[in-house]
MARFIKE-291228 format. One record per residue: residue in three letters; x, y, z of N, C-alpha, C in turn. Coordinates in pm, whole numbers, plus 50000, padded with zeros to 5 digits. Layout:
<pts>
ALAXYZXYZXYZ;...
</pts>
This chain:
<pts>
UNK500844988150000500005000050000500885012550000;UNK500255024149981500975036849981501725038650113;UNK502995043150104503845044350223504355058550237;UNK504165064250356504625077750389505705076650495;UNK506905082150466508015081850561508165095550625;UNK508315095950758508555108250833510055109750853;UNK510625120350797512075122450796512375136150854;UNK513515137350921513925150250976515035148551077;UNK515525159751127516565158951230515935154651363;UNK516725151651464516155146951590515295157451659;UNK514295152551730513485160551822512605171051754;UNK512175168451630511245177551564509805172651576;UNK509605160751631508255155651654507805144851557;UNK508735137651497508365127151401507565116051470;UNK508015111751586507315100851656505935105251703;UNK505805118051744504485123151783503535123051664;UNK504035126951547503225126651425502855112251388;UNK503825103351402503595089251374502445083951460;UNK502505086651591501445082151682500105088451646;UNK500125101051609498885107851573498265101651449;UNK499085098451349498565092951223498005078951241;UNK498675070551321498215056751336497145055451444;UNK496955066051525495875066151622496165059151752;UNK497435056551783497775050451912499225053651945;UNK499575052652072500915056252117501845044352104;UNK502315042051983503205030851957504665034851974;UNK505045046451920506435051051928506665058652058;UNK507835056952116508195064152238508455078852204;UNK507845087652281508005102052261508665107852385;UNK509755115452363510475121652474511175133952421;UNK511365143952509511995156452466513485154752435;UNK514065143652479515485141352451515695138052303;UNK516675144052237516925140652096517445126352081;UNK517115120351967517695107351933517085095552003;UNK515835096852054515195085552123514875074352024;UNK514335077951906514025067751804515315063051738;UNK515505049951731516735044551671516455035451553;UNK515445026851563515045018451450513875024951380;UNK513845024051247512615028851182511555017851196;UNK510345022351225509255012851240508065017351157;UNK507195007951128506065010651041504785005751106;UNK503695012451068502385008251115501345013351016;UNK500145008051028499085011550934498235022850988;UNK497925032450901497015043450933495875043150834;UNK494865051350859493695051650771493305066150742;UNK492915068550616492225080750580490825076550540;UNK489855078750627488535072750607488675057650620;UNK488285050550514488435035950516489595031450426;UNK490435041050385491555037650298492845036450380;UNK493465024750380494675022950460495925028050388;UNK496885032450467498215035450413499225032650523;UNK500475031650485501545027850577502355040250615;UNK502695041550743503505052550792504805046950851;UNK505935053150814507235049250866507765060250958;UNK508105056551081508775065751173510265062551166;UNK511095072951150512535070551130513355077451238;UNK514585072851261515475080151351515815093751291;UNK516265102951375516765115751322517975113151234;UNK518105121151129519225119151036520575122851098;UNK520555128251218521795130451292521455130151439;UNK522345124751519522115124051663523375128851735;UNK523485141951760524695147251823525015140751956;UNK523985137152032524235131252164524855117452153;UNK524515110252046525025096752029526345096551952;UNK526495105851858527635105251766528975106151838;UNK529045114351944530325116252012530795103552080;UNK529865096652152530255084752228530165071952148;UNK529195071452056528965059151980528825062551831;UNK529915065851765529825070051625529245059351533;UNK529515046551563529005035751479527485034851491;UNK526965036551612525525036151633524855047851560;UNK525455059651568524905071351499524885069251348;UNK525945063351296526015060451152524925050651112;UNK524695040551194523665030551162522265036551170;UNK522065046251259520775053051265520515060651135;UNK521565066651080521405073550951521045063550842;UNK521665051850846521335041450748519865037450760;UNK519355036650885517945033350906517035043850842;UNK517385056550858516575067250799516595066550647;UNK517745063850591517855062850445517055050850393;UNK517025040050471516225028450430514745031850430;UNK514315040050528512915044250531512565052750409;UNK513495061350368513265069650249513125061050125;UNK513995051250111513955042449993512665034449988;UNK512135030850105510915022550108509645030650086;UNK509735043950090508545052450088508125056549948;UNK506805058549931506275064649809506295079849820;UNK506195085049942506235099449967506995101850097;UNK507755112850101508505116550220507895129050281;UNK507585128450411507165140250486508375145250563;UNK508935156450517510125162450579509635171350693;UNK509895167050816509385173850934510415183750986;UNK509995196451005510855206651064510185212251188;UNK510975219051270510505224051400509985238251386;UNK508695240251418508105253551407508545263151514;UNK509255258351615509765267151720511225270651693;UNK512035260351668513465262651646513755268751510;UNK512845266851413513065272351281513975263651196;UNK514355268951081515195261450987516655262651028;UNK517295251251046518695250851087519565246950968;UNK520875249050979521765244650871521615229750838;UNK521305221650941521165207450912519875204450837;UNK518815212450864517605211150783517925213650635;UNK518745223750609519125226750471519925215250410;UNK520765209050493521535197450446520595185850410;UNK519585183650496518625172850469517855175850341;UNK517475188550321516725192450202517525189250075;UNK518805192450074519655189349959519725174249936;UNK519805166850046519855152250039518575146749975;UNK517415152150017516135147349966515925151149819;UNK516435162649778516305166649637517005156649545;UNK518075150549593518825140949512518115127449503;UNK517145125049591516505111949599515365110249498;UNK514965120949435513895120249335512625114149394;UNK512275118849513511065114249583510045125649589;UNK508785122049598507735131849621507825136249767;UNK508135149149792508395154049927507415165049963;UNK506835163950082506075175050140506765179050270;UNK506685191850305507305196750427506225199050532;UNK506425193550650505495195450761506175204050868;UNK505595215750895506105224251003505365220251130;UNK506005212351212505365207651335505435218451443;UNK504585217251543504475226951654503995240451601;UNK503025240051508502545252351445501725260951541;UNK501425255651661500705263751760501625274051825;UNK502915273651793503865283351845503765296651768;UNK503995307851837503945321051772505045322351668;UNK506155314951687507285316151594507035308851462;UNK506035299951459505865291351342505505299151216;UNK504875311151232504485318951114505715323551037;UNK506735327851108507975331851042508665319850977;UNK508555308351043509185296350989508555292550855;UNK507255295050839506585291850713507265298750595;UNK507645311350613508305318550505509695312750478;UNK510405309250587511765303950571511775290350502;UNK510705282450523510675268850469510735268650317;UNK510135278550254510105278550107511505279750046;UNK512475284450126513865285050077514455271050058;UNK513775260750116514285247150102513975241249965;UNK513085247649889512855243549750511765233349729;UNK510845231449825509745222049809508425229649793;UNK507555224449711506335231649677505245230549785;UNK505085218649842503985216349937504475218050080;UNK503935228050150504305230850288503025231250371;UNK502985223650480501785222550564502185224650709;UNK501465233250777501685235550920500805225951000;UNK501415218851094500675209151175501115210251320;UNK500305204551406500695202551545500275188551585;UNK501255179751599500955165951637500335165451776;UNK500815174151865500345173852003498885178252014;UNK498495188251934497155193751946496255190151828;UNK496725181051742495915175951631495465187351537;UNK496385196051503496085207151412496725204551276;UNK496035208151170496575207151035496565193350975;UNK495975183551045496015169850994495135168250870;UNK494035175850864493175175050745493945179050620;UNK494745189650631495545194150516496565183550476;UNK497125176650575498065165850545497365154550472;UNK496195150650520495445139950454495085143750310;UNK494725156450289494375160850154495575160050061;UNK496765162350114497985161950032498335147749990;UNK498025137950076498395124250043497245116249982;UNK496025121949989494855114549941494985109749796;UNK495395118249700495475113449562496405101549544;UNK497435101149627498425090449614497925077549680;UNK497165078949789496555067049850495595060649752;UNK494855069049683493825064249592494405056849472;UNK495675059949440496305053649323496825039849353;UNK497005036449480497615023649515496545013749555;UNK496865001149537495944990449574496504982849694;UNK495634980349789496054972749906496254958149870;UNK497364952749914497624938549892496824930549994;UNK495944921549949495114914350045495954905050133;UNK495614904650259496284895550352495484882650358;UNK496094871750315495374859050307495544850650433;UNK496494854250518496734846250637497074855350753;UNK496484852650867496764860450987498144856851039;UNK499034866851059500394863551102500444858751246;UNK501384850051274501654845551411502464856451479;UNK501944861951587502624872851657503664866951752;UNK504924868751715506044862851790506904874151848;UNK506904875551981507694885952047509014880152094;UNK510074888152080511404884352127511704893052248;UNK511904886852365512074894352489513284889252565;UNK513724897052663514854893052746515534905152808;UNK516604902352880517384913152941518134921152834;UNK518694932652869519464940352771520694932652722;UNK521004934452594522254929552534522354914352529;UNK521214907452519521264892852508521214888452361;UNK520974897852268520994894452125519624893452061;UNK518644900852111517284900052057517214905551914;UNK517774917551894517754923451760518604915451663;UNK519744910351710520594901951626519854889451582;UNK519044883851671518264871951638517254874951527;UNK516544886151536515564889451432516264892251300;UNK517384899351303518144901751179518574888651116;UNK518994879051200519414865951148518244858451086;UNK517074859451148515894852551096515484857950959;UNK515414871250947514914877050822516004878550717;UNK517274876650756518364876850658518784890650615;UNK518554900950697519024914450664519224922350792;UNK520054932850783520334941150900519244951650915;UNK518054947150947516894956050956516874963751087;UNK517374957751196517344964051328518744967651374;UNK518854978751445520144983051496520674973251600;UNK521954970351590522614962151690523954968651726;UNK524384966751848525684971951892526074964552019;UNK527364964452047527854957352165527714966352287;UNK526484969952316526164978252431524704976052465;UNK524334977052593522924975352629522104987652594;UNK520804985552575519884996752558519805002352418;UNK520274994852315520205000052178518755000952131;UNK517984990452154516574990352113515734997852216;UNK514865006452166513965013952256512515011352222;UNK512105014752100510725011852060510554996852035;UNK509354991852059509014978252017508684978851868;UNK509474971851787509354972651641508834959351589;UNK507764959851508507194947651452507484946851302;UNK507774934751256508104932251116507304920251067;UNK506744921250948506054909850887507084901950807;UNK507104888850830508114880250765507494866450744;UNK507854860150636507324846850606508434836550604;UNK508174825550672509104814250675508354801950628;UNK508774796450514508044785450450506604789850427;UNK505634782950485504234786450464503644794750578;UNK504454798350674503934805550791504334820250786;UNK503364829050804503624843450813503774847050961;UNK504854854250993505124858551130505054873751138;UNK504614878651252504854892551289505884892151401;UNK507134895051366508224894851463508244908151537;UNK508284907551670508254919751750509534920351835;UNK510374930151802511594932351879511274941851994;UNK511834939152110511524947252228512814951952295;UNK512674962352376513804967152455514154957052563;UNK515434956952603515844948452713515184952652843;UNK514774942852923514044945653046514934942553166;UNK515184952753247515934951053371514994952253490;UNK515524949453608514734951353729514364966053743;UNK513154968453793512684982153808513614990453894;UNK514204984253996515074991754087516324996954017;UNK516704990553907517924994653835517655005053728;UNK516405007953701516065017253594515995031353650;UNK516965039453611517015053353656516655063053544;UNK516865058953420516665067753305515205067553260;UNK514635079253232513235080253193512955073453060;UNK513875074952963513675068652833513705053552846;UNK514605048252928514635033752949513335029053015;UNK512815036953106511555033153170510425032353068;UNK510375041952975509355041752869509565029852776;UNK510835026652747511135015252660510685002152723;UNK510915000752853510514988552924508984987552928;UNK508304998752948506834998652945506324994252809;UNK506984999052702506594995052567506794980052546;UNK507924974952597508194960552584507174952352662;UNK506814956952780505844949552863504474949452798;UNK504084960552735502784961052667502714951252551;UNK503874947752496503914938252385503254925052422;UNK503344921252549502764908552594501264908052568;UNK500604919652568499164919852547498784915852404;UNK499744917452311499444914952170500134902452115;UNK501144897552186501884885952137501084873152156;UNK501434862952079500874849652096501914840352159;UNK503094840352099504214832452151505364842052180;UNK506104839352288507244847652327508494838952331;UNK509544843552263510864837352276511634845452380;UNK511924839252493512704845652598514184842352573;UNK514964852552539516374850552503517224851952629;UNK518094842052650518994841752766520434841452715;UNK521284849252779522694850252740523484838552799;UNK524024830052712524764818252759526084821752825;UNK526604833852801527914837552855527844842153001;UNK526624844253053526494847753194526894835753279;UNK527624837653388528014826353473526814817753511;UNK527024804653516525924795253539525164798553667;UNK525884802153772525194804653899524284816953893;UNK524454825253791523594837153776522514835053671;UNK522494823553606521484821053503520094819953564;UNK519124825053490517734825153534517604831453672;UNK518314842653689518174849953815516774855853822;UNK516504863453925515164868353954514534875553835;UNK515344883253761514794890953649514254881653539;UNK515034871553500514604862353396513364854453440;UNK513384849453562512254841553609511004850153624;UNK511194862453669510054871453680509414874053545;UNK510244875553442509734877953307509054865353254;UNK509654853753278509044841053234507684839053301;UNK507584841853429506314840353500505274850253448;UNK505724862353415504804872353360504254867853225;UNK505104861853143504684856753012503624845853030;UNK503874836753122502944825653146501634830653205;UNK501724839853302500514845153363499654852853263;UNK500314858553163499574865653058498934855752961;UNK499274842852977498684832452892499364830752758;UNK500624835052746501334833852619502194821252616;UNK502344815552497503244804252482504684808752499;UNK505514800452559506894804152593507884794252534;UNK508924799852471510064791952423511324798852472;UNK512254791252528513524796752577514594795152470;UNK515264806152435516394805752341517664809352418;UNK518584799852427519864802352495520854806752388;UNK521154819752385521934825752277523424826752312;UNK524234828652210525694830452220526404817552261;UNK525884806052215526524793452253527874791852184;UNK528154800152081529454799752014530574804852105;UNK530204811052218531214817052306531464808952432;UNK530834796952444531024788852564531384774552524;UNK531924767052620532284753052595531684743652700;UNK530644748152770530014740052875528514739452854;UNK528074738052729526664738852696525814728152767;UNK526194715152767525334705052833525084708252980;UNK526124712753050525964716253192525024728153208;UNK525154737953118524304749753124522844746053096;UNK522604737752995521234733652961520594726353077;UNK521344717453142520804709953256520454719253371;UNK521334729153396521084738653505519804746653477;UNK519654751753355518484759953322517214751553327;UNK517284739053279516094730253285515674727853429;UNK516644725253517516324722953657515694735453721;UNK516254747153687515714759653741514284761953693;UNK514034759153566512694761053511511684751653577;UNK512054738953590511124729253649510844732353796;UNK511824738353864511654741454006510874754554025;UNK511244765053949510674778253973509464781353883;UNK509274773553777508164775953686507354763053672;UNK506984757553789506334744453791504974744653723;UNK504334756553714502994756953654503024754753504;UNK504204755553443504344752553299505554743353283;UNK505314730453290506414721053283506894719153140;UNK508184715753127508784711852999508684722852894;UNK508954735252936509054746152838510174742852741;UNK509944743852609511014740552514512194750152524;UNK513404744352519514644752152521515444748852396;UNK515994759252333516814757352214518094765352230;UNK519234758652214520524765552219520844770952081;UNK521084784052070521294790351940522504799451942;UNK522954802751823523894813851805523304822751697;UNK522734834051739522094843051643523104848551543;UNK524284851751590525274857851502525784847951397;UNK525794834951431526214824551336525034817451271;UNK523824821251310522574815451256522474800451283;UNK522954796151398522894782051436521554778851505;UNK520924767951460519704762451522518494771751514;UNK518474781051420517324790151409516094782751356;UNK516294773251264515164765351214514554757051327;UNK515404751451411514924743751526514124752751621;UNK514584764951639513864774451724512464777051669;UNK512374779651538511074782251476510174770051481;UNK510754758151466509964745951475509304744851613;UNK510044748151717509494747651852508414758251872;UNK508614769951812507594780451819506294775651757;UNK506384769151641505184764351571504484753251649;UNK505264744651713504664733951794503904739851913;UNK504534749351982503874755752096502624763352050;UNK502714770051935501564777551884500404768151852;UNK500714756351796499664746751765498984741851893;UNK499764739051996499184734552123498434746052191;UNK498924758252175498274769952235496874772052175;UNK496704767652049495424768751981494594755751987;UNK495064745952061494434732852059493104732652133;UNK492154724852079490864722952145490644707952166;UNK490284704252289489994690252323488484688952339;UNK487914678952278486454677452281485974674552423;UNK484764678652451484164676352583484044661452611;UNK483744653452508483614639052528484934633052576;UNK486054636852514487344631452554487704635852695;UNK487414648352727487734653352861486954645652968;UNK485704642552940484884635753042485074620653042;UNK485764615252941486244601552948487494600953035;UNK488294611653027489574612353100489364615653248;UNK488404624453278488234629653414488004618753520;UNK487144608653497486924598553603488194591053642;UNK489074588653547490324581753580491174590353674;UNK491204603553649491964612553736491334613253875;UNK490004613253882489324613954012489514601154091;UNK489544589954020489754577054088491184575654137;UNK492114580454055493524579454091493864588254211;UNK493254599754216493524609054326492214616154361;UNK491444610754456490124616454487490234630954537;UNK489174638354516489104652054566489034651954718;UNK489444662954783489414663354931487974664454983;UNK487814661155110486514662355177486504675155259;UNK485384682055254485194694355331484014692055426;UNK484274693655554483224691755658482594677955644;UNK483424667855614482944654155608482324650155476;UNK482214659555380481604656355251482604659355140;UNK482814649355054483814650654949483314660054839;UNK484234668454789483924677054675483734668254552;UNK482664670854479482384662854359482564671554235;UNK483504667354148483644673854017482764666053920;UNK481734672553867480734665553789481164663753643;UNK481674674253583482164673153446483014685353413;UNK483674684953299484514696053256484394697853105;UNK484734709853060484714712852917485734723852888;UNK486214724052765487124734852725486294746252669;UNK486444758252728485604769552688486304779152592;UNK487624778352580488334786652483489734781352460;UNK490364786652355491774783752326492574796752343;UNK493854796052317494734807952312494744815852444;UNK495144810152557495574796452582494374787352611;UNK494604773852611493514764652644492964767552784;UNK491654769452789490994772952915489844763252938;UNK489794757753060488834747153092487924751553206;UNK486664747253197485704749753305485434736653376;UNK485564736953509485234725453594483934728553667;UNK482984719453660481704721353728481684712353851;UNK481584718553966481854711254090480924715854201;UNK480724706954297480094711154422481164718054507;UNK480744727254589481684734654676482894739754596;UNK482594746254486483654750554395484684759454463;UNK484234768054553485144777354619486154770154709;UNK485864757654746486744750254838487724740954766;UNK487634740154633488554731354561489954737354567;UNK490924730354627492244736354649493054737754520;UNK493964747554521494824749854405495674737654374;UNK496064730254477496914718554455496194708254369;UNK494864707054385494124697254303493994702254158;UNK493854715054142493804720554005495144718353936;UNK496254720054010497574717253951497704702553914;UNK497134693753995497144679453964496424676653832;UNK495254682753813494524680953687495274687153570;UNK495884698753595496644705453489497814696953442;UNK498554691353537499684682853500499214670253428;UNK498064664953471497514653353403497134656353259;UNK496554668053235496224672153099497474673053012;UNK498524678953068499774680452991500314666652951;UNK500304657253048500884644053022500024635852927;UNK498734635552950497854626352877497434631752741;UNK497444644852724497064650652595498234657452524;UNK499434654852575500674659652512500634674752490;UNK500604682052601500564696652595501644702852684;UNK502924699152663503974704752748504254719452716;UNK504614726952817505084740552794504034750852762;UNK502734747252771501674756752737500924760552864;UNK500684773552888499884777253005498454772452991;UNK497934766453096496544761753098495784769453206;UNK494544772953176493744780353272492494772253310;UNK492084773753435490894766753485489934776853548;UNK488664775053518487604782753582486704772853654;UNK486524774853783485744765553865484344771153882;UNK483354763453841481964767953850481164758353936;UNK480244763954011479404755954098477974756454046;UNK477494744953997476114744053950475524730753994;UNK474194729853983473534717054010473734707753891;UNK473684695053916473804685153809472644686853710;UNK472924689953583471854692353489471034679853455;UNK471544668053493470854655553461469874651353571;UNK469904658753683468984655753793467664663353771;UNK466574657153807465244663653792464674667053928;
</pts>
């Protein structure tokens, strides 16, 4: 579909415009320059006509360039990639700061690209923006629109400028719903490197430093017959260690990803000393994933840098079985993202978990199975009368959720529900998937 790229120097409001156009707060917005590092895309609508919007890093990041010149250079590459992918470029300038020498440099750069360019003067609610309007025409572009992303001003004029181009393009029909696969973990464990390895291109910024990824960036990618929506997230540290406001916003963005993901690959750094593996932060994140009802796969990354893999795998398995007992036998895959080792095996495990996460067991099979479980381990007695579980049924998938109809439902202990849950995993081959139970108390419908 028609694609609009937002381009400009840092801190002119590109991410605010991006959020305004797509109608939700997807990109992190902060007054600090250079917060956006990866270009990301999302769908917007003009009426019922969809179009794609690309948010890009600033074409220069003075705060980053001095300490991390390679990272700053790669951010520029990201912006140039967004320009190449776009049908139209919206060159965003600051209505308060006015036209700077670097704006003029960007204008010359865009003139060489032979792209359809419109200029957006953001923050037009400022008194200074009127003077900026006159200065903008010196940049040599015909279409100039004053907008305010914060106050939703001038958006109609922007839509009118892009409308003819939206109308000329045809939306490519989506024939299959993508599997939403989120990549999560602590900082610097190789999440972005893993996604780049999967898709076969340097689409996401990577560097040998923590905190490179800030926004949660989603990419549509197809592997064999399966379409994936890969979601890269910022590294998540303990709340007590987060002092920086931008990092706090990045972690919030990563945590919100759980609400939309189906399966989560939790990436663990194999080079961390064994005694520190699956420390409180990793286990807390794993438990959060399971409690949210998402399928979980563990990826142990950077195995090319260690020589004690079997011992490490055994240690992590023991830790998982002990601390994450509510989801037994979570699949673990040892990988090297940088060398692309075992990535197919990782995806195979994701697909298996996704299939089980969507699995439905018939009521007849469940009620053939239930009496054997009750006979093997009877329910407890309350005040001299045994709790009777009359029947059960699966009421939803994603994750599999079961309703138990019982007498004295409020008194059925959690330990017995765990017993039934473990039995379901073993007898119906559902390892590593979160299962949910709802206990209902009703009269036997077969009694008159």
